[in-house]
N, C-alpha and C positions, 0 to 999 in steps of 0.2 A: 135776524143771528147773523151771526160769521160764521159758525160751526159749531157740531154736540162740545163738543170745549168750549169754546168761550159760553154757550149754553148752562155749561153746568159750574163755573168759573160763576154765573150771572149767578143760577139761584144761591152760591155758594154763599156770595159775596153779600144775597138775602134776609140768611140764615145766619151771617157771624152779622145784617145792625140786627136782627133779633136778639140775638142771644146780647149785645150793649145794650139795648133799652132797658134785658132782662138786668142785668146786673146794676147794672143806674139804679132801677127800683130801686134792686136789695138792697143799696149804698140809702137811697131817698130814706128807709123802714128800718134801716141798724139800729131805731130808738121806738123805732113802734107796735110796742106791746100786743104781742101774738103775733108779732107782724113774721107769716114763714120763708124760709129763700128759695127763691124761684127758678129754671136752670129748663137749658133743654138737654135730651137727650141726641148730642149731634153727631154721635156716628149713623141712629136710627133715623134720625130726623135727614139727614143729606139725605140716605136715600132714599127719604118720603117725598123730600124735595124736588130735588132731580126726576120722579116719577109726577109729579107735577100739584103734590100737595101741599101744607103748611103745617111750621113745624108746631107743635106740641108743647105747652109750658108741664112744665111736671116742678111737685115740690121736692128739695133735691133731701135723700133718706142723711144717715150721721152723722145731723151737727148737731153739736150741743145747745140744748135747749138752756135760758139765762132764765131768771126767776119769773119775767116778764112775761116768759114763752115764744120767744125770740129768740133765733135764731143765728142772726143773719151773721155770716166769720168778715168782718172786714179785713184781712188778711186773704181772704179766699177770694172776695168781691178784686179789691183791689190785685193782688194775680187771675185775673178770670179777665179782665179786663183788659188783661201789658201782653196775655195769651193771644185773647181775643181781633189786641190791631194788631200783635205779630201778625195769625193767618191774615186778617182783610189785604195785612198790606204785602204778604206775600201772592195773593188771587186778584188785588189792584197790578202787579206788575207784572204777572204769566196773561190778565187780559191785555196789558199795553202789550206785553207780547205780540195779543194776536193780529190785535189794529190793528200795527206797523207789518205787522205778512200781510197781511189782506193791503194794505196801499202800496206798498210795495209790489206787491204784486198786478195791483189793477195801474202803480204807472210802468212794468213795464222792469223797475228793478232787478232783478230779481237774476242780471248778470251772464245768465242761460245759453 
């Protein structure tokens, strides 16, 4: 591990990957009668993940339920995909910056 920040970024990206899978599953089941939308309570799960836990999947409350018992909102899931992608891109950029800093320190490119 590079340092605690890089380790946290790595765990954050793992959490984002888990969320991406859930959103994809929600979209895939948009027409499945009785399917209930699931997600991750992102803030509390990130705290737990930093401490070494695994993400806990929960049913999303407050969504409109269709006549067949399904509550997947494709608008919500599309928004979640976009938000998750942006978060992942930011985390990836920060992690690359950490790696670059370590490379520069190793090669003596710090200029000091």
